[in-house]
OpenMM code with the backbone's topology and positions (N, CA, C; nanometers):
from openmm import Vec3, app, unit

residues = "MET PRO PHE GLU ALA TYR ILE GLY TYR VAL ALA GLU LYS GLU GLU GLU ILE ALA ALA GLY SER SER PHE ALA ILE GLU VAL ARG ASP LEU ASP THR TYR GLY ARG MET ILE VAL ARG ALA VAL VAL ALA LYS PRO GLY GLN PRO LEU GLU GLY GLY ASP LYS LEU TRP ILE LEU ASP TRP VAL GLU ALA ARG GLN ASP GLU PRO TRP SER ILE ARG VAL GLU GLU GLU LEU ASP GLU GLU ALA GLY ALA ALA PHE ARG SER ASP ILE THR SER GLU ASP LEU ALA SER GLN ALA ALA GLU SER LYS SER PHE ALA SER GLY ARG GLY ARG GLY ALA GLY MET PRO GLN MET MET GLY GLY GLU GLU ALA LYS LYS PHE PHE GLU ASN MET VAL THR LYS LYS LYS GLY GLY".split()
positions = [
    Vec3(-1.1173, -1.8600, -0.2220),
    Vec3(-1.0526, -1.7785, -0.1226),
    Vec3(-1.0648, -1.6325, -0.1658),
    Vec3(-1.1138, -1.5458, -0.0799),
    Vec3(-1.1292, -1.4043, -0.1161),
    Vec3(-0.9995, -1.3258, -0.0958),
    Vec3(-0.9834, -1.2229, -0.1779),
    Vec3(-0.8674, -1.1347, -0.1704),
    Vec3(-0.9151, -0.9904, -0.1660),
    Vec3(-0.8229, -0.8986, -0.1283),
    Vec3(-0.8487, -0.7570, -0.1437),
    Vec3(-0.7220, -0.6905, -0.1960),
    Vec3(-0.7401, -0.5780, -0.2653),
    Vec3(-0.6276, -0.5040, -0.3221),
    Vec3(-0.6642, -0.3567, -0.3274),
    Vec3(-0.5624, -0.2717, -0.3236),
    Vec3(-0.5852, -0.1285, -0.3369),
    Vec3(-0.6093, -0.0927, -0.4823),
    Vec3(-0.6908, 0.0080, -0.5033),
    Vec3(-0.7280, 0.0510, -0.6370),
    Vec3(-0.6065, 0.0933, -0.7195),
    Vec3(-0.4999, 0.1363, -0.6552),
    Vec3(-0.3796, 0.1766, -0.7267),
    Vec3(-0.3193, 0.0668, -0.8113),
    Vec3(-0.3476, -0.0578, -0.7780),
    Vec3(-0.2940, -0.1694, -0.8551),
    Vec3(-0.3732, -0.1968, -0.9827),
    Vec3(-0.4982, -0.1523, -0.9890),
    Vec3(-0.5806, -0.1801, -1.1065),
    Vec3(-0.6203, -0.0541, -1.1828),
    Vec3(-0.5950, 0.0625, -1.1267),
    Vec3(-0.6421, 0.1885, -1.1843),
    Vec3(-0.5931, 0.2126, -1.3265),
    Vec3(-0.4716, 0.1728, -1.3571),
    Vec3(-0.4158, 0.1991, -1.4897),
    Vec3(-0.3998, 0.0703, -1.5717),
    Vec3(-0.4782, -0.0302, -1.5407),
    Vec3(-0.4663, -0.1593, -1.6081),
    Vec3(-0.5887, -0.1917, -1.6942),
    Vec3(-0.6549, -0.0882, -1.7447),
    Vec3(-0.7761, -0.1074, -1.8251),
    Vec3(-0.7535, -0.2025, -1.9429),
    Vec3(-0.6434, -0.1841, -2.0144),
    Vec3(-0.6178, -0.2678, -2.1325),
    Vec3(-0.6000, -0.4142, -2.0943),
    Vec3(-0.5196, -0.4393, -1.9905),
    Vec3(-0.4953, -0.5765, -1.9463),
    Vec3(-0.6241, -0.6418, -1.8969),
    Vec3(-0.7032, -0.5651, -1.8208),
    Vec3(-0.8287, -0.6186, -1.7671),
    Vec3(-0.9245, -0.6512, -1.8811),
    Vec3(-0.9392, -0.5587, -1.9761),
    Vec3(-1.0301, -0.5803, -2.0893),
    Vec3(-0.9867, -0.6982, -2.1757),
    Vec3(-0.8542, -0.7160, -2.1907),
    Vec3(-0.8028, -0.8244, -2.2757),
    Vec3(-0.7932, -0.9572, -2.2027),
    Vec3(-0.8134, -0.9570, -2.0714),
    Vec3(-0.7991, -1.0806, -1.9943),
    Vec3(-0.6546, -1.1212, -1.9785),
    Vec3(-0.5628, -1.0230, -1.9845),
    Vec3(-0.4193, -1.0499, -1.9690),
    Vec3(-0.3805, -1.0446, -1.8222),
    Vec3(-0.2795, -1.1202, -1.7859),
    Vec3(-0.2328, -1.1183, -1.6469),
    Vec3(-0.1379, -1.0015, -1.6251),
    Vec3(-0.1324, -0.9555, -1.5014),
    Vec3(-0.0393, -0.8497, -1.4607),
    Vec3(-0.0079, -0.8675, -1.3132),
    Vec3(0.0954, -0.7983, -1.2675),
    Vec3(0.1371, -0.8092, -1.1275),
    Vec3(0.0470, -0.7224, -1.0404),
    Vec3(0.0115, -0.7761, -0.9259),
    Vec3(-0.0764, -0.7063, -0.8328),
    Vec3(-0.0467, -0.7554, -0.6916),
    Vec3(-0.0510, -0.6645, -0.5956),
    Vec3(-0.0351, -0.7021, -0.4551),
    Vec3(-0.1740, -0.7236, -0.3971),
    Vec3(-0.1946, -0.8375, -0.3352),
    Vec3(-0.3234, -0.8706, -0.2753),
    Vec3(-0.3037, -0.9143, -0.1306),
    Vec3(-0.4136, -0.9080, -0.0565),
    Vec3(-0.4158, -0.9631, 0.0794),
    Vec3(-0.5158, -1.0775, 0.0779),
    Vec3(-0.4704, -1.1934, 0.1217),
    Vec3(-0.5560, -1.3113, 0.1338),
    Vec3(-0.6444, -1.2895, 0.2564),
    Vec3(-0.7735, -1.2797, 0.2376),
    Vec3(-0.8640, -1.2486, 0.3489),
    Vec3(-0.8887, -1.3672, 0.4417),
    Vec3(-0.8420, -1.4861, 0.4047),
    Vec3(-0.8510, -1.6001, 0.4961),
    Vec3(-0.7371, -1.5971, 0.5971),
    Vec3(-0.6175, -1.5588, 0.5522),
    Vec3(-0.4994, -1.5603, 0.6398),
    Vec3(-0.4480, -1.4197, 0.6709),
    Vec3(-0.4968, -1.3199, 0.5997),
    Vec3(-0.4502, -1.1809, 0.6064),
    Vec3(-0.3040, -1.1667, 0.5656),
    Vec3(-0.2541, -1.2649, 0.4933),
    Vec3(-0.1190, -1.2583, 0.4404),
    Vec3(-0.1156, -1.1739, 0.3143),
    Vec3(-0.0070, -1.1024, 0.2969),
    Vec3(0.0142, -1.0166, 0.1806),
    Vec3(0.0948, -1.0940, 0.0772),
    Vec3(0.0552, -1.0833, -0.0508),
    Vec3(0.1249, -1.1550, -0.1571),
    Vec3(0.1342, -1.0658, -0.2804),
    Vec3(0.2434, -1.0804, -0.3528),
    Vec3(0.2572, -1.0195, -0.4840),
    Vec3(0.2344, -1.1333, -0.5831),
    Vec3(0.1376, -1.1156, -0.6727),
    Vec3(0.1027, -1.2236, -0.7645),
    Vec3(0.0919, -1.1706, -0.9075),
    Vec3(0.1002, -1.2620, -1.0022),
    Vec3(0.0637, -1.2338, -1.1412),
    Vec3(-0.0730, -1.2980, -1.1562),
    Vec3(-0.1714, -1.2166, -1.1982),
    Vec3(-0.3087, -1.2654, -1.2018),
    Vec3(-0.3882, -1.2001, -1.3139),
    Vec3(-0.4975, -1.2649, -1.3477),
    Vec3(-0.5969, -1.2083, -1.4384),
    Vec3(-0.7071, -1.1507, -1.3492),
    Vec3(-0.7505, -1.0300, -1.3813),
    Vec3(-0.8510, -0.9609, -1.3005),
    Vec3(-0.9681, -0.9227, -1.3900),
    Vec3(-1.0898, -0.9339, -1.3355),
    Vec3(-1.2099, -0.8944, -1.4087),
    Vec3(-1.2948, -0.8030, -1.3204),
    Vec3(-1.3566, -0.7055, -1.3835),
    Vec3(-1.4437, -0.6107, -1.3125),
    Vec3(-1.5728, -0.6789, -1.2685),
    Vec3(-1.6464, -0.6165, -1.1766),
    Vec3(-1.7733, -0.6743, -1.1313),
    Vec3(-1.8663, -0.7037, -1.2491),
    Vec3(-1.9314, -0.8166, -1.2424),
    Vec3(-2.0260, -0.8563, -1.3455),
    Vec3(-1.9633, -0.9240, -1.4659),
    Vec3(-1.8321, -0.9306, -1.4725),
    Vec3(-1.7648, -0.9972, -1.5834),
    Vec3(-1.7178, -1.1342, -1.5352),
    Vec3(-1.7658, -1.2407, -1.5974),
    Vec3(-1.7282, -1.3746, -1.5501),
    Vec3(-1.5785, -1.4021, -1.5715),
    Vec3(-1.5211, -1.4727, -1.4761),
    Vec3(-1.3798, -1.5121, -1.4853),
    Vec3(-1.3711, -1.6564, -1.4377),
    Vec3(-1.3520, -1.7472, -1.5323),
    Vec3(-1.3473, -1.8892, -1.5001),
    Vec3(-1.2352, -1.9185, -1.4009),
    Vec3(-1.2690, -1.9902, -1.2943),
    Vec3(-1.1708, -2.0257, -1.1919),
    Vec3(-1.1307, -1.9096, -1.1035),
    Vec3(-1.2079, -1.8009, -1.1089),
    Vec3(-1.1724, -1.6812, -1.0325),
    Vec3(-1.2249, -1.6816, -0.8897),
    Vec3(-1.1570, -1.6076, -0.8056),
    Vec3(-1.1985, -1.5844, -0.6673),
    Vec3(-1.2456, -1.4404, -0.6548),
    Vec3(-1.3122, -1.4083, -0.5442),
    Vec3(-1.3546, -1.2708, -0.5193),
    Vec3(-1.2324, -1.1828, -0.4925),
    Vec3(-1.2371, -1.0609, -0.5470),
    Vec3(-1.1350, -0.9598, -0.5229),
    Vec3(-1.2055, -0.8314, -0.4831),
    Vec3(-1.1903, -0.7933, -0.3573),
    Vec3(-1.2477, -0.6686, -0.3088),
    Vec3(-1.1468, -0.5577, -0.3327),
    Vec3(-1.1918, -0.4500, -0.3967),
    Vec3(-1.1052, -0.3368, -0.4258),
    Vec3(-1.1295, -0.2285, -0.3214),
    Vec3(-1.0187, -0.1806, -0.2619),
    Vec3(-1.0237, -0.0728, -0.1636),
    Vec3(-0.9867, 0.0575, -0.2326),
    Vec3(-1.0657, 0.1629, -0.2077),
    Vec3(-1.0360, 0.2912, -0.2712),
    Vec3(-0.9273, 0.3659, -0.1943),
    Vec3(-0.9065, 0.4918, -0.2308),
    Vec3(-0.7950, 0.5699, -0.1758),
    Vec3(-0.8047, 0.5886, -0.0253),
    Vec3(-0.9240, 0.5802, 0.0337),
    Vec3(-0.9385, 0.5931, 0.1791),
    Vec3(-0.9677, 0.4573, 0.2433),
    Vec3(-0.9363, 0.3514, 0.1723),
    Vec3(-0.9491, 0.2136, 0.2174),
    Vec3(-1.0935, 0.1692, 0.2399),
    Vec3(-1.1876, 0.2336, 0.1691),
    Vec3(-1.3267, 0.1895, 0.1727),
    Vec3(-1.3447, 0.0836, 0.0643),
    Vec3(-1.4116, -0.0226, 0.0994),
    Vec3(-1.4340, -0.1334, 0.0062),
    Vec3(-1.5423, -0.0951, -0.0948),
    Vec3(-1.5171, -0.1226, -0.2226),
    Vec3(-1.6189, -0.0975, -0.3249),
    Vec3(-1.7383, -0.1885, -0.3003),
    Vec3(-1.8539, -0.1485, -0.3535),
    Vec3(-1.9795, -0.2199, -0.3260),
    Vec3(-1.9828, -0.3621, -0.3798),
    Vec3(-1.9242, -0.3837, -0.4972),
    Vec3(-1.9280, -0.5165, -0.5591),
    Vec3(-1.7867, -0.5719, -0.5747),
    Vec3(-1.7723, -0.7031, -0.5536),
    Vec3(-1.6385, -0.7609, -0.5713),
    Vec3(-1.6024, -0.7770, -0.7186),
    Vec3(-1.4741, -0.7668, -0.7461),
    Vec3(-1.4185, -0.7999, -0.8762),
    Vec3(-1.3868, -0.9490, -0.8703),
    Vec3(-1.3204, -1.0017, -0.9732),
    Vec3(-1.2752, -1.1406, -0.9740),
    Vec3(-1.1267, -1.1436, -1.0034),
    Vec3(-1.0596, -1.2461, -0.9487),
    Vec3(-0.9162, -1.2611, -0.9713),
    Vec3(-0.8833, -1.4092, -0.9852),
    Vec3(-0.7962, -1.4395, -1.0803),
    Vec3(-0.7435, -1.5756, -1.0944),
    Vec3(-0.5912, -1.5649, -1.0864),
    Vec3(-0.5367, -1.6112, -0.9750),
    Vec3(-0.3925, -1.6034, -0.9520),
    Vec3(-0.3223, -1.7077, -1.0375),
    Vec3(-0.2214, -1.6632, -1.1123),
    Vec3(-0.1445, -1.7541, -1.1973),
    Vec3(-0.0114, -1.7919, -1.1351),
    Vec3(0.0518, -1.6986, -1.0637),
    Vec3(0.1774, -1.7310, -0.9948),
    Vec3(0.2051, -1.6283, -0.8862),
    Vec3(0.2757, -1.6705, -0.7836),
    Vec3(0.3198, -1.5802, -0.6781),
    Vec3(0.4578, -1.5263, -0.7160),
    Vec3(0.4772, -1.3943, -0.6984),
    Vec3(0.6020, -1.3287, -0.7349),
    Vec3(0.6843, -1.2963, -0.6108),
    Vec3(0.8070, -1.2544, -0.6333),
    Vec3(0.8982, -1.2144, -0.5271),
    Vec3(0.8418, -1.0940, -0.4524),
    Vec3(0.8535, -1.0929, -0.3211),
    Vec3(0.8030, -0.9852, -0.2371),
    Vec3(0.8585, -0.8479, -0.2740),
    Vec3(0.9810, -0.8433, -0.3226),
    Vec3(1.0440, -0.7153, -0.3534),
    Vec3(0.9834, -0.6474, -0.4754),
    Vec3(0.8965, -0.7158, -0.5464),
    Vec3(0.8361, -0.6605, -0.6671),
    Vec3(0.7228, -0.5629, -0.6362),
    Vec3(0.6765, -0.5563, -0.5138),
    Vec3(0.5566, -0.4851, -0.4727),
    Vec3(0.5294, -0.3467, -0.5233),
    Vec3(0.6010, -0.2465, -0.4786),
    Vec3(0.5686, -0.1075, -0.5096),
    Vec3(0.5838, -0.0749, -0.6572),
    Vec3(0.6605, -0.1525, -0.7285),
    Vec3(0.6845, -0.1238, -0.8701),
    Vec3(0.5571, -0.1327, -0.9535),
    Vec3(0.4527, -0.1973, -0.9041),
    Vec3(0.3346, -0.2206, -0.9848),
    Vec3(0.2157, -0.1329, -0.9482),
    Vec3(0.2329, -0.0430, -0.8515),
    Vec3(0.1230, 0.0462, -0.8154),
    Vec3(0.1310, 0.1729, -0.8984),
    Vec3(0.0221, 0.2079, -0.9634),
    Vec3(0.0206, 0.3271, -1.0471),
    Vec3(0.0125, 0.4547, -0.9645),
    Vec3(-0.0263, 0.4447, -0.8367),
    Vec3(-0.0411, 0.5645, -0.7552),
    Vec3(0.0842, 0.5972, -0.6742),
    Vec3(0.1915, 0.5183, -0.6880),
    Vec3(0.3167, 0.5455, -0.6193),
    Vec3(0.4234, 0.5713, -0.7239),
    Vec3(0.4829, 0.6893, -0.7175),
    Vec3(0.5883, 0.7234, -0.8131),
    Vec3(0.7246, 0.7046, -0.7487),
    Vec3(0.8290, 0.7081, -0.8282),
    Vec3(0.9645, 0.6978, -0.7736),
    Vec3(0.9944, 0.8176, -0.6846),
    Vec3(0.9351, 0.9337, -0.7149),
    Vec3(0.9530, 1.0517, -0.6296),
    Vec3(0.8906, 1.0288, -0.4917),
    Vec3(0.7738, 0.9622, -0.4880),
    Vec3(0.7090, 0.9299, -0.3600),
    Vec3(0.7997, 0.8406, -0.2756),
    Vec3(0.8558, 0.7382, -0.3388),
    Vec3(0.9428, 0.6454, -0.2669),
    Vec3(1.0683, 0.7155, -0.2157),
    Vec3(1.1269, 0.8036, -0.2976),
    Vec3(1.2466, 0.8776, -0.2557),
    Vec3(1.2146, 0.9698, -0.1392),
    Vec3(1.1010, 1.0347, -0.1440),
    Vec3(1.0596, 1.1243, -0.0358),
    Vec3(1.0388, 1.0474, 0.0941),
    Vec3(0.9736, 0.9316, 0.0853),
    Vec3(0.9514, 0.8488, 0.2044),
    Vec3(1.0834, 0.8013, 0.2627),
    Vec3(1.1769, 0.7643, 0.1759),
    Vec3(1.3074, 0.7175, 0.2230),
    Vec3(1.3829, 0.8292, 0.2923),
    Vec3(1.3815, 0.9487, 0.2358),
    Vec3(1.4515, 1.0625, 0.2962),
    Vec3(1.3904, 1.0975, 0.4312),
    Vec3(1.2579, 1.0958, 0.4390),
    Vec3(1.1901, 1.1272, 0.5642),
    Vec3(1.2210, 1.0235, 0.6712),
    Vec3(1.2250, 0.8969, 0.6335),
    Vec3(1.2491, 0.7915, 0.7321),
    Vec3(1.3904, 0.7973, 0.7883),
    Vec3(1.4855, 0.8516, 0.7125),
    Vec3(1.6230, 0.8633, 0.7620),
    Vec3(1.6314, 0.9534, 0.8842),
    Vec3(1.5414, 1.0517, 0.8945),
    Vec3(1.5454, 1.1412, 1.0105),
    Vec3(1.5087, 1.0683, 1.1388),
    Vec3(1.4447, 0.9520, 1.1286),
    Vec3(1.4080, 0.8753, 1.2464),
    Vec3(1.5097, 0.7665, 1.2791),
    Vec3(1.6008, 0.7380, 1.1908),
    Vec3(1.6898, 0.6241, 1.2072),
    Vec3(1.8326, 0.6640, 1.2411),
    Vec3(1.8482, 0.7788, 1.3033),
    Vec3(1.9828, 0.8272, 1.3300),
    Vec3(2.0457, 0.7646, 1.4547),
    Vec3(1.9742, 0.6769, 1.5228),
    Vec3(2.0291, 0.6158, 1.6438),
    Vec3(2.0005, 0.7034, 1.7632),
    Vec3(2.1037, 0.7643, 1.8188),
    Vec3(2.0861, 0.8524, 1.9339),
    Vec3(2.0005, 0.9726, 1.8946),
    Vec3(1.9096, 1.0089, 1.9808),
    Vec3(1.8221, 1.1214, 1.9511),
    Vec3(1.7151, 1.0868, 1.8495),
    Vec3(1.6812, 0.9594, 1.8439),
    Vec3(1.5798, 0.9145, 1.7489),
    Vec3(1.4525, 0.9965, 1.7660),
    Vec3(1.3916, 1.0330, 1.6575),
    Vec3(1.2679, 1.1106, 1.6633),
    Vec3(1.2910, 1.2596, 1.6555),
    Vec3(1.4153, 1.3030, 1.6383),
    Vec3(1.4434, 1.4453, 1.6341),
    Vec3(1.3711, 1.5131, 1.5188),
    Vec3(1.3360, 1.4406, 1.4171),
    Vec3(1.2662, 1.4979, 1.3035),
    Vec3(1.1160, 1.5004, 1.3196),
    Vec3(1.0642, 1.4549, 1.4325),
    Vec3(0.9206, 1.4428, 1.4487),
    Vec3(0.8465, 1.5756, 1.4317),
    Vec3(0.8857, 1.6851, 1.4993),
    Vec3(0.8105, 1.8090, 1.4800),
    Vec3(0.8112, 1.8552, 1.3351),
    Vec3(0.9236, 1.8370, 1.2662),
    Vec3(0.9326, 1.8748, 1.1255),
    Vec3(0.8317, 1.7933, 1.0445),
    Vec3(0.8256, 1.6631, 1.0724),
    Vec3(0.7354, 1.5771, 0.9978),
    Vec3(0.5894, 1.6112, 1.0300),
    Vec3(0.5592, 1.6306, 1.1550),
    Vec3(0.4217, 1.6545, 1.1962),
    Vec3(0.3773, 1.7957, 1.1583),
    Vec3(0.4715, 1.8836, 1.1401),
    Vec3(0.4508, 2.0195, 1.1003),
    Vec3(0.3722, 2.1051, 1.1920),
    Vec3(0.3671, 2.1488, 1.2837),
    Vec3(0.2921, 2.2330, 1.3707),
    Vec3(0.3707, 2.2721, 1.4911),
    Vec3(0.3452, 2.3940, 1.5334),
    Vec3(0.4147, 2.4458, 1.6516),
    Vec3(0.3785, 2.3638, 1.7760),
    Vec3(0.2557, 2.3156, 1.7856),
    Vec3(0.2161, 2.2366, 1.9015),
    Vec3(0.3019, 2.1099, 1.9130),
    Vec3(0.3276, 2.0458, 1.8020),
    Vec3(0.4101, 1.9251, 1.8041),
    Vec3(0.5523, 1.9585, 1.8478),
    Vec3(0.6039, 2.0698, 1.7996),
    Vec3(0.7388, 2.1118, 1.8382),
    Vec3(0.7450, 2.1406, 1.9873),
    Vec3(0.6452, 2.2113, 2.0403),
    Vec3(0.6411, 2.2410, 2.1843),
    Vec3(0.6321, 2.1112, 2.2651),
    Vec3(0.5474, 2.0187, 2.2213),
    Vec3(0.5341, 1.8912, 2.2910),
    Vec3(0.6676, 1.8185, 2.2961),
    Vec3(0.7357, 1.8130, 2.1831),
    Vec3(0.8646, 1.7453, 2.1765),
    Vec3(0.9663, 1.8120, 2.2694),
    Vec3(0.9725, 1.9440, 2.2677),
    Vec3(1.0659, 2.0169, 2.3546),
    Vec3(1.0334, 1.9922, 2.5016),
    Vec3(0.9049, 1.9876, 2.5353),
    Vec3(0.8649, 1.9593, 2.6734),
    Vec3(0.9070, 1.8193, 2.7164),
    Vec3(0.8958, 1.7219, 2.6259),
    Vec3(0.9360, 1.5849, 2.6580),
    Vec3(1.0864, 1.5772, 2.6799),
    Vec3(1.1654, 1.6466, 2.6003),
    Vec3(1.3111, 1.6486, 2.6170),
    Vec3(1.3463, 1.7119, 2.7510),
    Vec3(1.2793, 1.8211, 2.7844),
    Vec3(1.3065, 1.8913, 2.9113),
    Vec3(1.2747, 1.7994, 3.0298),
    Vec3(1.1634, 1.7274, 3.0234),
    Vec3(1.1250, 1.6353, 3.1318),
    Vec3(1.2256, 1.5233, 3.1463),
    Vec3(1.2764, 1.4715, 3.0347),
    Vec3(1.3756, 1.3648, 3.0413),
    Vec3(1.5053, 1.4120, 3.1048),
    Vec3(1.5383, 1.5383, 3.0856),
    Vec3(1.6619, 1.5934, 3.1432),
    Vec3(1.6423, 1.6308, 3.2895),
    Vec3(1.5151, 1.6214, 3.3366),
    Vec3(1.4880, 1.6496, 3.4768),
    Vec3(1.4595, 1.7958, 3.5037),
    Vec3(1.4231, 1.8689, 3.4024),
    Vec3(1.4022, 2.0132, 3.4192),
    Vec3(1.2651, 2.0535, 3.4203),
] * unit.nanometer
topology = app.Topology()
chain = topology.addChain("A")
for resn in residues:
    res = topology.addResidue(resn, chain)
    for name in ("N", "CA", "C"):
        topology.addAtom(name, app.Element.getBySymbol(name[0]), res)
């Protein structure tokens, strides 16, 4: 069964990969497109991995690398473990995303933070025009 994973999950795991040690990684099963957090052994292209499946690595812009890696899943982990194992996501990134998402979840007037998030005067004008149209003006 083939899998794919973002490069952020393997970018800082050189020691584990070289030693054949297992580590936590989020993968997508390409047969079902289901997302899973697993503990697995991963090998780079050209390195044999007994009992391994194909692992396609996606780079920062979600382009698939030319050659597949290999992965041998040892156990499935709890879904909540996900972001903790990506080297490209920091706790500051998660806090920033959480703060930004709160501006959309205020209930009444949802989306009031949209021009701020999108950043541009055109977005602000568009939003103001939509509010004016809703009020019948």
